[in-house]
MINUTOR-14755 format. One record per residue: x, y, z of N, C-alpha, C in turn; residue in three letters; residue number from 1. Coordinates in nm, 3 decimals. Last residue first. Layout:
N
+---------+---------+---------+---------+---------+---------+---------+---------+---------+------+-----+
|     n_x |     n_y |     n_z |    ca_x |    ca_y |    ca_z |     c_x |     c_y |     c_z | rest |  nr |
+---------+---------+---------+---------+---------+---------+---------+---------+---------+------+-----+
|       X |       Y |       Z |       X |       Y |       Z |       X |       Y |       Z |  ALA | NUM |
...
+---------+---------+---------+---------+---------+---------+---------+---------+---------+------+-----+
***
This chain:
196
+---------+---------+---------+---------+---------+---------+---------+---------+---------+------+-----+
|     n_x |     n_y |     n_z |    ca_x |    ca_y |    ca_z |     c_x |     c_y |     c_z | rest |  nr |
+---------+---------+---------+---------+---------+---------+---------+---------+---------+------+-----+
|  -1.562 |   2.934 |  -1.988 |  -1.623 |   2.949 |  -1.855 |  -1.619 |   3.093 |  -1.814 |  ILE | 196 |
|  -1.635 |   2.813 |  -2.307 |  -1.566 |   2.914 |  -2.228 |  -1.639 |   2.932 |  -2.096 |  LEU | 195 |
|  -1.642 |   2.463 |  -2.366 |  -1.710 |   2.591 |  -2.357 |  -1.627 |   2.686 |  -2.276 |  SER | 194 |
|  -1.694 |   2.138 |  -2.439 |  -1.599 |   2.247 |  -2.464 |  -1.678 |   2.376 |  -2.459 |  LEU | 193 |
|  -1.728 |   1.807 |  -2.307 |  -1.782 |   1.940 |  -2.337 |  -1.668 |   2.038 |  -2.359 |  ASN | 192 |
|  -1.604 |   1.561 |  -2.353 |  -1.738 |   1.567 |  -2.291 |  -1.804 |   1.701 |  -2.316 |  GLN | 191 |
|  -1.432 |   1.394 |  -2.582 |  -1.450 |   1.531 |  -2.536 |  -1.593 |   1.541 |  -2.483 |  VAL | 190 |
|  -1.261 |   1.103 |  -2.532 |  -1.394 |   1.156 |  -2.555 |  -1.401 |   1.296 |  -2.498 |  THR | 189 |
|  -1.024 |   0.872 |  -2.657 |  -1.049 |   1.002 |  -2.593 |  -1.190 |   1.049 |  -2.630 |  ASN | 188 |
|  -0.888 |   0.559 |  -2.621 |  -1.006 |   0.631 |  -2.671 |  -1.024 |   0.757 |  -2.589 |  LYS | 187 |
|  -0.634 |   0.333 |  -2.713 |  -0.673 |   0.453 |  -2.639 |  -0.795 |   0.516 |  -2.705 |  LEU | 186 |
|  -0.420 |   0.060 |  -2.683 |  -0.549 |   0.107 |  -2.739 |  -0.596 |   0.221 |  -2.651 |  TRP | 185 |
|  -0.099 |  -0.063 |  -2.757 |  -0.183 |   0.029 |  -2.679 |  -0.310 |   0.058 |  -2.756 |  THR | 184 |
|   0.166 |  -0.296 |  -2.717 |   0.050 |  -0.248 |  -2.792 |  -0.035 |  -0.162 |  -2.699 |  ALA | 183 |
|   0.493 |  -0.437 |  -2.756 |   0.393 |  -0.362 |  -2.680 |   0.284 |  -0.310 |  -2.772 |  ASN | 182 |
|   0.753 |  -0.669 |  -2.711 |   0.637 |  -0.630 |  -2.792 |   0.545 |  -0.548 |  -2.702 |  PHE | 181 |
|   1.092 |  -0.780 |  -2.730 |   0.983 |  -0.710 |  -2.662 |   0.874 |  -0.672 |  -2.761 |  SER | 180 |
|   1.357 |  -1.003 |  -2.667 |   1.253 |  -0.961 |  -2.762 |   1.142 |  -0.895 |  -2.681 |  VAL | 179 |
|   1.704 |  -1.063 |  -2.635 |   1.578 |  -1.019 |  -2.574 |   1.483 |  -0.970 |  -2.682 |  ASP | 178 |
|   1.962 |  -1.279 |  -2.614 |   1.870 |  -1.222 |  -2.713 |   1.738 |  -1.192 |  -2.643 |  TRP | 177 |
|   2.301 |  -1.308 |  -2.535 |   2.164 |  -1.293 |  -2.485 |   2.080 |  -1.224 |  -2.591 |  THR | 176 |
|   2.598 |  -1.494 |  -2.510 |   2.502 |  -1.428 |  -2.597 |   2.365 |  -1.425 |  -2.530 |  PHE | 175 |
|   2.771 |  -1.626 |  -2.339 |   2.830 |  -1.537 |  -2.439 |   2.728 |  -1.457 |  -2.520 |  ASP | 174 |
|   2.611 |  -1.774 |  -2.169 |   2.723 |  -1.701 |  -2.112 |   2.778 |  -1.596 |  -2.209 |  LYS | 173 |
|   2.274 |  -1.723 |  -2.287 |   2.392 |  -1.805 |  -2.258 |   2.501 |  -1.716 |  -2.199 |  THR | 172 |
|   1.970 |  -1.716 |  -2.377 |   2.043 |  -1.654 |  -2.267 |   2.158 |  -1.747 |  -2.228 |  ASP | 171 |
|   1.711 |  -1.666 |  -2.602 |   1.846 |  -1.720 |  -2.585 |   1.915 |  -1.643 |  -2.473 |  ILE | 170 |
|   1.459 |  -1.551 |  -2.563 |   1.469 |  -1.684 |  -2.625 |   1.605 |  -1.749 |  -2.605 |  PRO | 169 |
|   1.307 |  -1.378 |  -2.351 |   1.450 |  -1.400 |  -2.371 |   1.467 |  -1.540 |  -2.429 |  THR | 168 |
|   1.043 |  -1.139 |  -2.382 |   1.092 |  -1.277 |  -2.386 |   1.242 |  -1.277 |  -2.406 |  ALA | 167 |
|   0.758 |  -0.949 |  -2.295 |   0.904 |  -0.958 |  -2.305 |   0.942 |  -1.106 |  -2.304 |  ASN | 166 |
|   0.485 |  -0.743 |  -2.365 |   0.535 |  -0.879 |  -2.359 |   0.687 |  -0.877 |  -2.379 |  LEU | 165 |
|   0.227 |  -0.529 |  -2.265 |   0.371 |  -0.544 |  -2.285 |   0.409 |  -0.690 |  -2.269 |  THR | 164 |
|  -0.052 |  -0.330 |  -2.330 |   0.000 |  -0.466 |  -2.319 |   0.148 |  -0.465 |  -2.350 |  LEU | 163 |
|  -0.306 |  -0.117 |  -2.218 |  -0.167 |  -0.130 |  -2.260 |  -0.120 |  -0.273 |  -2.233 |  GLU | 162 |
|  -0.603 |   0.054 |  -2.288 |  -0.543 |  -0.073 |  -2.247 |  -0.401 |  -0.075 |  -2.301 |  VAL | 161 |
|  -0.805 |   0.336 |  -2.178 |  -0.716 |   0.262 |  -2.266 |  -0.667 |   0.134 |  -2.203 |  GLY | 160 |
|  -0.981 |   0.646 |  -2.190 |  -0.961 |   0.513 |  -2.134 |  -0.875 |   0.435 |  -2.231 |  LYS | 159 |
|  -1.079 |   0.977 |  -2.103 |  -1.002 |   0.883 |  -2.184 |  -0.994 |   0.751 |  -2.113 |  SER | 158 |
|  -1.258 |   1.284 |  -2.125 |  -1.242 |   1.151 |  -2.065 |  -1.161 |   1.064 |  -2.159 |  ASP | 157 |
|  -1.250 |   1.627 |  -2.060 |  -1.213 |   1.521 |  -2.153 |  -1.196 |   1.391 |  -2.075 |  VAL | 156 |
|  -1.410 |   1.944 |  -2.040 |  -1.378 |   1.816 |  -1.977 |  -1.352 |   1.711 |  -2.084 |  ASN | 155 |
|  -1.315 |   2.295 |  -2.069 |  -1.400 |   2.177 |  -2.081 |  -1.346 |   2.055 |  -2.010 |  GLY | 154 |
|  -1.158 |   2.527 |  -2.039 |  -1.253 |   2.520 |  -2.150 |  -1.337 |   2.393 |  -2.155 |  VAL | 153 |
|  -0.991 |   2.778 |  -1.874 |  -1.050 |   2.645 |  -1.857 |  -1.165 |   2.631 |  -1.956 |  ASN | 152 |
|  -0.759 |   2.960 |  -2.089 |  -0.861 |   2.949 |  -1.986 |  -0.907 |   2.805 |  -1.973 |  THR | 151 |
|  -0.591 |   3.199 |  -2.262 |  -0.572 |   3.069 |  -2.200 |  -0.667 |   3.058 |  -2.082 |  LEU | 150 |
|  -0.714 |   3.356 |  -2.558 |  -0.698 |   3.358 |  -2.413 |  -0.677 |   3.216 |  -2.363 |  ILE | 149 |
|  -0.701 |   3.577 |  -2.843 |  -0.698 |   3.444 |  -2.782 |  -0.672 |   3.458 |  -2.631 |  THR | 148 |
|  -0.720 |   3.846 |  -2.891 |  -0.801 |   3.757 |  -2.974 |  -0.801 |   3.613 |  -2.924 |  LYS | 147 |
|  -0.764 |   4.054 |  -2.600 |  -0.680 |   3.982 |  -2.695 |  -0.769 |   3.890 |  -2.776 |  ASP | 146 |
|  -0.918 |   4.148 |  -2.394 |  -0.831 |   4.242 |  -2.463 |  -0.732 |   4.174 |  -2.555 |  PHE | 145 |
|  -1.263 |   4.035 |  -2.407 |  -1.131 |   4.046 |  -2.345 |  -1.044 |   4.133 |  -2.433 |  ASN | 144 |
|  -1.505 |   4.056 |  -2.539 |  -1.506 |   4.003 |  -2.403 |  -1.372 |   4.014 |  -2.332 |  THR | 143 |
|  -1.512 |   4.134 |  -2.806 |  -1.555 |   4.230 |  -2.705 |  -1.552 |   4.180 |  -2.562 |  GLY | 142 |
|  -1.560 |   3.814 |  -2.940 |  -1.537 |   3.956 |  -2.966 |  -1.594 |   4.042 |  -2.854 |  ALA | 141 |
|  -1.430 |   3.544 |  -2.750 |  -1.544 |   3.607 |  -2.817 |  -1.522 |   3.758 |  -2.829 |  PRO | 140 |
|  -1.101 |   3.430 |  -2.813 |  -1.190 |   3.505 |  -2.725 |  -1.309 |   3.557 |  -2.805 |  SER | 139 |
|  -0.991 |   3.101 |  -2.886 |  -1.030 |   3.233 |  -2.936 |  -1.124 |   3.300 |  -2.836 |  ALA | 138 |
|  -0.771 |   2.944 |  -2.645 |  -0.884 |   2.945 |  -2.738 |  -0.912 |   3.089 |  -2.782 |  VAL | 137 |
|  -0.558 |   2.731 |  -2.489 |  -0.565 |   2.865 |  -2.550 |  -0.670 |   2.862 |  -2.660 |  THR | 136 |
|  -0.661 |   2.545 |  -2.201 |  -0.626 |   2.554 |  -2.343 |  -0.636 |   2.699 |  -2.387 |  ALA | 135 |
|  -0.719 |   2.319 |  -1.947 |  -0.657 |   2.448 |  -1.980 |  -0.615 |   2.447 |  -2.126 |  LEU | 134 |
|  -1.014 |   2.166 |  -1.833 |  -0.901 |   2.159 |  -1.926 |  -0.851 |   2.299 |  -1.959 |  LEU | 133 |
|  -1.184 |   2.088 |  -1.623 |  -1.134 |   2.226 |  -1.633 |  -1.008 |   2.232 |  -1.719 |  ASP | 132 |
|  -1.079 |   1.747 |  -1.589 |  -1.177 |   1.854 |  -1.568 |  -1.108 |   1.989 |  -1.578 |  LYS | 131 |
|  -1.034 |   1.433 |  -1.719 |  -0.972 |   1.565 |  -1.705 |  -1.081 |   1.670 |  -1.697 |  THR | 130 |
|  -1.018 |   1.112 |  -1.623 |  -1.116 |   1.219 |  -1.644 |  -1.048 |   1.352 |  -1.615 |  GLN | 129 |
|  -0.911 |   0.800 |  -1.736 |  -0.872 |   0.933 |  -1.689 |  -0.985 |   1.031 |  -1.721 |  ARG | 128 |
|  -0.840 |   0.455 |  -1.681 |  -0.935 |   0.559 |  -1.719 |  -0.885 |   0.691 |  -1.663 |  THR | 127 |
|  -0.677 |   0.154 |  -1.789 |  -0.682 |   0.280 |  -1.716 |  -0.794 |   0.369 |  -1.768 |  TYR | 126 |
|  -0.521 |  -0.158 |  -1.760 |  -0.642 |  -0.088 |  -1.805 |  -0.652 |   0.040 |  -1.723 |  PHE | 125 |
|  -0.240 |  -0.346 |  -1.855 |  -0.296 |  -0.236 |  -1.778 |  -0.422 |  -0.184 |  -1.843 |  ASP | 124 |
|  -0.028 |  -0.620 |  -1.826 |  -0.151 |  -0.570 |  -1.889 |  -0.206 |  -0.462 |  -1.798 |  VAL | 123 |
|   0.306 |  -0.738 |  -1.887 |   0.205 |  -0.670 |  -1.805 |   0.088 |  -0.629 |  -1.891 |  SER | 122 |
|   0.564 |  -0.993 |  -1.872 |   0.486 |  -0.885 |  -1.932 |   0.390 |  -0.823 |  -1.834 |  GLY | 121 |
|   0.784 |  -1.262 |  -1.976 |   0.720 |  -1.174 |  -1.878 |   0.639 |  -1.067 |  -1.951 |  SER | 120 |
|   0.993 |  -1.532 |  -1.987 |   0.876 |  -1.474 |  -2.053 |   0.804 |  -1.390 |  -1.948 |  ILE | 119 |
|   1.184 |  -1.562 |  -1.798 |   1.227 |  -1.566 |  -1.939 |   1.116 |  -1.514 |  -2.029 |  ARG | 118 |
|   1.118 |  -1.573 |  -1.530 |   1.100 |  -1.447 |  -1.604 |   1.163 |  -1.446 |  -1.742 |  ASN | 117 |
|   1.130 |  -1.844 |  -1.470 |   1.231 |  -1.755 |  -1.416 |   1.236 |  -1.623 |  -1.492 |  ASP | 116 |
|   0.886 |  -1.911 |  -1.617 |   1.016 |  -1.973 |  -1.640 |   1.131 |  -1.882 |  -1.598 |  LEU | 115 |
|   0.705 |  -1.602 |  -1.640 |   0.712 |  -1.747 |  -1.647 |   0.856 |  -1.792 |  -1.667 |  PHE | 114 |
|   0.517 |  -1.335 |  -1.502 |   0.644 |  -1.387 |  -1.549 |   0.644 |  -1.539 |  -1.542 |  GLY | 113 |
|   0.314 |  -1.037 |  -1.492 |   0.332 |  -1.182 |  -1.491 |   0.470 |  -1.219 |  -1.544 |  PHE | 112 |
|   0.093 |  -0.794 |  -1.361 |   0.229 |  -0.828 |  -1.403 |   0.246 |  -0.979 |  -1.395 |  ASP | 111 |
|  -0.189 |  -0.607 |  -1.422 |  -0.143 |  -0.742 |  -1.390 |  -0.003 |  -0.759 |  -1.446 |  LEU | 110 |
|  -0.388 |  -0.326 |  -1.309 |  -0.284 |  -0.393 |  -1.386 |  -0.252 |  -0.532 |  -1.335 |  GLY | 109 |
|  -0.573 |  -0.035 |  -1.333 |  -0.576 |  -0.173 |  -1.287 |  -0.479 |  -0.251 |  -1.374 |  PHE | 108 |
|  -0.624 |   0.300 |  -1.241 |  -0.542 |   0.205 |  -1.315 |  -0.553 |   0.067 |  -1.250 |  ASN | 107 |
|  -0.771 |   0.618 |  -1.275 |  -0.782 |   0.483 |  -1.218 |  -0.697 |   0.391 |  -1.303 |  TRP | 106 |
|  -0.738 |   0.968 |  -1.221 |  -0.698 |   0.845 |  -1.292 |  -0.725 |   0.722 |  -1.206 |  SER | 105 |
|  -0.827 |   1.293 |  -1.288 |  -0.851 |   1.181 |  -1.198 |  -0.827 |   1.052 |  -1.274 |  THR | 104 |
|  -0.680 |   1.599 |  -1.328 |  -0.702 |   1.470 |  -1.394 |  -0.714 |   1.362 |  -1.287 |  THR | 103 |
|  -0.747 |   1.949 |  -1.352 |  -0.727 |   1.828 |  -1.271 |  -0.758 |   1.703 |  -1.353 |  THR | 102 |
|  -0.630 |   2.272 |  -1.372 |  -0.677 |   2.160 |  -1.452 |  -0.647 |   2.033 |  -1.372 |  GLU | 101 |
|  -0.713 |   2.529 |  -1.143 |  -0.633 |   2.411 |  -1.174 |  -0.705 |   2.321 |  -1.274 |  TRP | 100 |
|  -0.863 |   2.826 |  -1.297 |  -0.833 |   2.734 |  -1.188 |  -0.752 |   2.615 |  -1.238 |  LYS |  99 |
|  -0.967 |   3.167 |  -1.346 |  -0.897 |   3.047 |  -1.394 |  -0.859 |   2.959 |  -1.277 |  ARG |  98 |
|  -1.102 |   3.405 |  -1.299 |  -1.147 |   3.285 |  -1.229 |  -1.083 |   3.156 |  -1.282 |  ASN |  97 |
|  -0.993 |   3.611 |  -1.456 |  -0.988 |   3.623 |  -1.310 |  -1.022 |   3.493 |  -1.238 |  SER |  96 |
|  -0.790 |   3.636 |  -1.715 |  -0.904 |   3.553 |  -1.674 |  -0.899 |   3.546 |  -1.522 |  VAL |  95 |
|  -0.687 |   3.890 |  -1.951 |  -0.677 |   3.820 |  -1.823 |  -0.805 |   3.739 |  -1.799 |  TYR |  94 |
|  -0.490 |   4.089 |  -2.172 |  -0.595 |   3.990 |  -2.151 |  -0.577 |   3.922 |  -2.016 |  ALA |  93 |
|  -0.399 |   4.425 |  -2.078 |  -0.365 |   4.289 |  -2.120 |  -0.486 |   4.197 |  -2.096 |  GLU |  92 |
|  -0.453 |   4.761 |  -2.193 |  -0.487 |   4.651 |  -2.103 |  -0.446 |   4.517 |  -2.163 |  PRO |  91 |
|  -0.191 |   4.998 |  -2.242 |  -0.295 |   4.914 |  -2.300 |  -0.327 |   4.800 |  -2.203 |  ARG |  90 |
|  -0.099 |   5.333 |  -2.220 |  -0.106 |   5.205 |  -2.150 |  -0.220 |   5.125 |  -2.211 |  TYR |  89 |
|   0.113 |   5.527 |  -2.441 |  -0.013 |   5.495 |  -2.375 |   0.002 |   5.365 |  -2.295 |  THR |  88 |
|   0.323 |   5.805 |  -2.517 |   0.305 |   5.661 |  -2.490 |   0.173 |   5.641 |  -2.417 |  HIS |  87 |
|   0.264 |   6.057 |  -2.754 |   0.260 |   6.015 |  -2.615 |   0.245 |   5.862 |  -2.607 |  TYR |  86 |
|   0.402 |   6.299 |  -2.965 |   0.360 |   6.159 |  -2.951 |   0.370 |   6.118 |  -2.804 |  TYR |  85 |
|   0.294 |   6.628 |  -3.053 |   0.372 |   6.539 |  -2.966 |   0.312 |   6.399 |  -2.964 |  THR |  84 |
|   0.140 |   6.822 |  -3.164 |   0.266 |   6.790 |  -3.232 |   0.351 |   6.689 |  -3.154 |  ASP |  83 |
|  -0.165 |   6.681 |  -3.081 |  -0.098 |   6.804 |  -3.125 |   0.025 |   6.767 |  -3.205 |  GLY |  82 |
|  -0.089 |   6.369 |  -3.014 |  -0.175 |   6.473 |  -2.960 |  -0.107 |   6.607 |  -2.987 |  PHE |  81 |
|  -0.066 |   6.040 |  -3.111 |  -0.031 |   6.177 |  -3.150 |  -0.135 |   6.274 |  -3.095 |  LEU |  80 |
|   0.046 |   5.770 |  -2.922 |  -0.072 |   5.845 |  -2.964 |  -0.028 |   5.989 |  -2.993 |  TYR |  79 |
|   0.271 |   5.504 |  -3.026 |   0.229 |   5.616 |  -2.943 |   0.104 |   5.682 |  -3.002 |  GLU |  78 |
|   0.411 |   5.292 |  -3.128 |   0.269 |   5.270 |  -3.098 |   0.218 |   5.380 |  -3.007 |  ALA |  77 |
|   0.671 |   5.351 |  -3.149 |   0.600 |   5.333 |  -3.275 |   0.452 |   5.308 |  -3.255 |  GLY |  76 |
|   0.769 |   5.173 |  -2.861 |   0.798 |   5.281 |  -2.956 |   0.732 |   5.249 |  -3.090 |  ASP |  75 |
|   0.490 |   5.030 |  -2.674 |   0.623 |   5.029 |  -2.731 |   0.643 |   5.146 |  -2.826 |  GLN |  74 |
|   0.306 |   5.120 |  -2.378 |   0.315 |   5.098 |  -2.522 |   0.459 |   5.107 |  -2.571 |  SER |  73 |
|   0.287 |   4.935 |  -2.080 |   0.334 |   5.059 |  -2.144 |   0.357 |   5.032 |  -2.292 |  TYR |  72 |
|  -0.001 |   4.755 |  -1.984 |   0.135 |   4.752 |  -2.036 |   0.167 |   4.883 |  -2.106 |  THR |  71 |
|  -0.193 |   4.664 |  -1.704 |  -0.175 |   4.757 |  -1.815 |  -0.028 |   4.761 |  -1.854 |  TYR |  70 |
|  -0.392 |   4.393 |  -1.590 |  -0.261 |   4.459 |  -1.596 |  -0.258 |   4.549 |  -1.718 |  VAL |  69 |
|  -0.600 |   4.227 |  -1.381 |  -0.603 |   4.325 |  -1.490 |  -0.474 |   4.408 |  -1.488 |  PRO |  68 |
|  -0.490 |   3.893 |  -1.304 |  -0.508 |   4.033 |  -1.265 |  -0.519 |   4.123 |  -1.388 |  LEU |  67 |
|  -0.423 |   3.651 |  -1.389 |  -0.561 |   3.662 |  -1.341 |  -0.593 |   3.806 |  -1.300 |  TYR |  66 |
|  -0.158 |   3.638 |  -1.443 |  -0.246 |   3.672 |  -1.556 |  -0.393 |   3.665 |  -1.517 |  SER |  65 |
|   0.056 |   3.586 |  -1.273 |  -0.038 |   3.692 |  -1.236 |  -0.132 |   3.730 |  -1.350 |  TYR |  64 |
|   0.248 |   3.440 |  -1.526 |   0.240 |   3.481 |  -1.386 |   0.143 |   3.597 |  -1.369 |  ASN |  63 |
|   0.079 |   3.236 |  -1.768 |   0.163 |   3.350 |  -1.731 |   0.145 |   3.385 |  -1.584 |  GLY |  62 |
|   0.087 |   2.888 |  -1.800 |   0.009 |   3.006 |  -1.760 |   0.105 |   3.117 |  -1.720 |  ILE |  61 |
|   0.227 |   2.659 |  -1.842 |   0.194 |   2.742 |  -1.959 |   0.116 |   2.867 |  -1.926 |  GLY |  60 |
|   0.084 |   2.442 |  -1.593 |   0.194 |   2.486 |  -1.680 |   0.142 |   2.571 |  -1.795 |  ASP |  59 |
|  -0.082 |   2.331 |  -1.411 |  -0.090 |   2.477 |  -1.424 |   0.023 |   2.530 |  -1.511 |  GLN |  58 |
|  -0.258 |   2.052 |  -1.293 |  -0.172 |   2.106 |  -1.397 |  -0.193 |   2.256 |  -1.407 |  GLN |  57 |
|  -0.276 |   1.777 |  -1.064 |  -0.312 |   1.912 |  -1.104 |  -0.211 |   1.966 |  -1.203 |  GLY |  56 |
|  -0.417 |   1.449 |  -1.020 |  -0.304 |   1.538 |  -1.044 |  -0.356 |   1.674 |  -1.089 |  THR |  55 |
|  -0.526 |   1.185 |  -0.823 |  -0.565 |   1.312 |  -0.886 |  -0.438 |   1.395 |  -0.901 |  ILE |  54 |
|  -0.563 |   0.826 |  -0.838 |  -0.494 |   0.950 |  -0.804 |  -0.552 |   1.068 |  -0.878 |  GLY |  53 |
|  -0.530 |   0.481 |  -0.776 |  -0.621 |   0.594 |  -0.796 |  -0.544 |   0.720 |  -0.760 |  TYR |  52 |
|  -0.459 |   0.141 |  -0.870 |  -0.421 |   0.274 |  -0.820 |  -0.527 |   0.377 |  -0.856 |  SER |  51 |
|  -0.357 |  -0.195 |  -0.842 |  -0.466 |  -0.100 |  -0.860 |  -0.422 |   0.034 |  -0.802 |  ALA |  50 |
|  -0.228 |  -0.511 |  -0.945 |  -0.208 |  -0.372 |  -0.905 |  -0.335 |  -0.293 |  -0.927 |  ARG |  49 |
|  -0.097 |  -0.837 |  -0.889 |  -0.213 |  -0.753 |  -0.920 |  -0.188 |  -0.613 |  -0.867 |  LEU |  48 |
|   0.148 |  -1.050 |  -1.014 |   0.117 |  -0.938 |  -0.925 |  -0.004 |  -0.862 |  -0.978 |  LYS |  47 |
|   0.360 |  -1.307 |  -1.040 |   0.220 |  -1.274 |  -1.065 |   0.180 |  -1.168 |  -0.964 |  LEU |  46 |
|   0.636 |  -1.491 |  -1.147 |   0.586 |  -1.362 |  -1.099 |   0.440 |  -1.348 |  -1.137 |  ASN |  45 |
|   0.682 |  -1.753 |  -1.223 |   0.783 |  -1.686 |  -1.142 |   0.738 |  -1.550 |  -1.088 |  SER |  44 |
|   0.546 |  -2.053 |  -1.288 |   0.504 |  -1.914 |  -1.266 |   0.603 |  -1.846 |  -1.171 |  LEU |  43 |
|   0.689 |  -2.299 |  -1.275 |   0.658 |  -2.235 |  -1.404 |   0.630 |  -2.086 |  -1.386 |  VAL |  42 |
|   0.719 |  -2.387 |  -1.018 |   0.838 |  -2.386 |  -1.105 |   0.814 |  -2.311 |  -1.235 |  ALA |  41 |
|   0.611 |  -2.268 |  -0.712 |   0.569 |  -2.298 |  -0.849 |   0.688 |  -2.284 |  -0.944 |  ASN |  40 |
|   0.639 |  -2.214 |  -0.446 |   0.730 |  -2.313 |  -0.505 |   0.691 |  -2.353 |  -0.647 |  ASP |  39 |
|   0.436 |  -2.026 |  -0.391 |   0.576 |  -1.994 |  -0.365 |   0.673 |  -2.089 |  -0.436 |  LYS |  38 |
|   0.165 |  -2.055 |  -0.404 |   0.237 |  -2.037 |  -0.531 |   0.388 |  -2.022 |  -0.513 |  LEU |  37 |
|   0.062 |  -2.082 |  -0.150 |   0.013 |  -2.176 |  -0.250 |   0.081 |  -2.161 |  -0.386 |  PHE |  36 |
|   0.180 |  -1.869 |  -0.004 |   0.223 |  -2.007 |   0.019 |   0.182 |  -2.102 |  -0.093 |  GLU |  35 |
|   0.262 |  -1.583 |  -0.207 |   0.172 |  -1.658 |  -0.119 |   0.216 |  -1.804 |  -0.112 |  GLU |  34 |
|   0.413 |  -1.469 |  -0.399 |   0.475 |  -1.479 |  -0.268 |   0.385 |  -1.548 |  -0.166 |  GLU |  33 |
|   0.253 |  -1.447 |  -0.620 |   0.355 |  -1.553 |  -0.621 |   0.431 |  -1.562 |  -0.489 |  THR |  32 |
|   0.105 |  -1.219 |  -0.581 |   0.042 |  -1.348 |  -0.551 |   0.145 |  -1.459 |  -0.545 |  ILE |  31 |
|   0.147 |  -0.926 |  -0.463 |   0.232 |  -1.020 |  -0.535 |   0.187 |  -1.162 |  -0.496 |  ARG |  30 |
|  -0.054 |  -0.662 |  -0.490 |  -0.055 |  -0.794 |  -0.427 |   0.029 |  -0.888 |  -0.513 |  TRP |  29 |
|  -0.087 |  -0.314 |  -0.422 |  -0.025 |  -0.421 |  -0.498 |  -0.027 |  -0.552 |  -0.420 |  GLY |  28 |
|  -0.234 |   0.004 |  -0.455 |  -0.232 |  -0.125 |  -0.388 |  -0.166 |  -0.228 |  -0.479 |  LEU |  27 |
|  -0.218 |   0.352 |  -0.402 |  -0.187 |   0.238 |  -0.488 |  -0.178 |   0.112 |  -0.403 |  ALA |  26 |
|  -0.347 |   0.681 |  -0.414 |  -0.330 |   0.558 |  -0.338 |  -0.307 |   0.445 |  -0.438 |  VAL |  25 |
|  -0.342 |   1.038 |  -0.378 |  -0.324 |   0.917 |  -0.458 |  -0.306 |   0.798 |  -0.365 |  SER |  24 |
|  -0.469 |   1.380 |  -0.393 |  -0.437 |   1.254 |  -0.325 |  -0.408 |   1.142 |  -0.424 |  PRO |  23 |
|  -0.429 |   1.704 |  -0.400 |  -0.413 |   1.596 |  -0.496 |  -0.370 |   1.468 |  -0.425 |  PHE |  22 |
|  -0.568 |   2.021 |  -0.386 |  -0.537 |   1.903 |  -0.306 |  -0.539 |   1.782 |  -0.398 |  THR |  21 |
|  -0.465 |   2.356 |  -0.449 |  -0.524 |   2.232 |  -0.496 |  -0.479 |   2.116 |  -0.409 |  GLY |  20 |
|  -0.508 |   2.711 |  -0.429 |  -0.463 |   2.585 |  -0.371 |  -0.538 |   2.466 |  -0.431 |  TRP |  19 |
|  -0.625 |   2.931 |  -0.566 |  -0.479 |   2.914 |  -0.560 |  -0.436 |   2.775 |  -0.518 |  ARG |  18 |
|  -0.873 |   3.036 |  -0.599 |  -0.844 |   2.910 |  -0.670 |  -0.697 |   2.869 |  -0.656 |  ASN |  17 |
|  -0.879 |   3.270 |  -0.453 |  -0.993 |   3.179 |  -0.442 |  -0.965 |   3.043 |  -0.504 |  ASN |  16 |
|  -0.655 |   3.411 |  -0.531 |  -0.654 |   3.351 |  -0.398 |  -0.771 |   3.253 |  -0.379 |  LYS |  15 |
|  -0.587 |   3.317 |  -0.876 |  -0.632 |   3.410 |  -0.773 |  -0.641 |   3.338 |  -0.639 |  SER |  14 |
|  -0.285 |   3.160 |  -0.996 |  -0.429 |   3.167 |  -0.981 |  -0.464 |   3.268 |  -0.873 |  PHE |  13 |
|  -0.016 |   3.173 |  -0.979 |  -0.072 |   3.190 |  -1.113 |  -0.225 |   3.195 |  -1.111 |  ARG |  12 |
|   0.087 |   3.113 |  -0.738 |   0.043 |   3.251 |  -0.755 |  -0.009 |   3.278 |  -0.896 |  SER |  11 |
|  -0.015 |   2.800 |  -0.605 |   0.057 |   2.876 |  -0.707 |  -0.001 |   3.016 |  -0.717 |  THR |  10 |
|   0.012 |   2.502 |  -0.409 |  -0.038 |   2.637 |  -0.429 |   0.046 |   2.709 |  -0.532 |  GLY |   9 |
|  -0.083 |   2.172 |  -0.318 |  -0.001 |   2.263 |  -0.398 |  -0.070 |   2.398 |  -0.411 |  ASP |   8 |
|  -0.057 |   1.903 |  -0.142 |  -0.132 |   2.028 |  -0.129 |  -0.046 |   2.134 |  -0.196 |  ARG |   7 |
|  -0.088 |   1.553 |  -0.172 |  -0.019 |   1.677 |  -0.208 |  -0.114 |   1.794 |  -0.188 |  ARG |   6 |
|  -0.046 |   1.249 |  -0.029 |  -0.137 |   1.363 |  -0.033 |  -0.055 |   1.488 |  -0.062 |  MET |   5 |
|  -0.029 |   0.894 |  -0.088 |   0.030 |   1.028 |  -0.080 |  -0.080 |   1.133 |  -0.079 |  THR |   4 |
|   0.038 |   0.554 |  -0.025 |  -0.058 |   0.664 |  -0.028 |   0.016 |   0.796 |  -0.015 |  ALA |   3 |
|   0.061 |   0.214 |  -0.093 |   0.130 |   0.342 |  -0.098 |   0.025 |   0.452 |  -0.107 |  THR |   2 |
|   0.085 |  -0.119 |   0.000 |   0.000 |   0.000 |   0.000 |   0.089 |   0.124 |   0.000 |  LEU |   1 |
+---------+---------+---------+---------+---------+---------+---------+---------+---------+------+-----+
***
């Protein structure tokens, strides 16, 4: 059994959304260590795994971009008043209620090995639900001070299966030959996309 609890905070979000709590727990049962399988000559490894966790994501967000900020205009972008050019201040795009993108994951797996692990592998089934997906999208006209904005835009679900097979057909003092095969099936479903 492994369990963790993270409590992360970032100044990239306003004080109302600054902190996120991200727990995880994982369980593993190595069945080949039980008495009824300990002396099995064929089955060298058999382990069941299950895990659950929530992760948070805030990469790619500008610092303090939840605040209304004004930027001093660059040379060549001044305002002419009379015979003099004056620098101006322009508002930057911002999203005051942006929050953590969170992904909740479930994973169920099986590890196996035969003949002193000469043949081994694993099978995993997982699901992930991403909420408050962070993405850069077009701003509706007149709603912000830029044509695009990075904000929470929706929810995405995914599920998949991963298979790994390993074999060592030849293992001698002078030569070892390892063979590996892996396959993955993944399905992503966009549950909703909308500006919040």
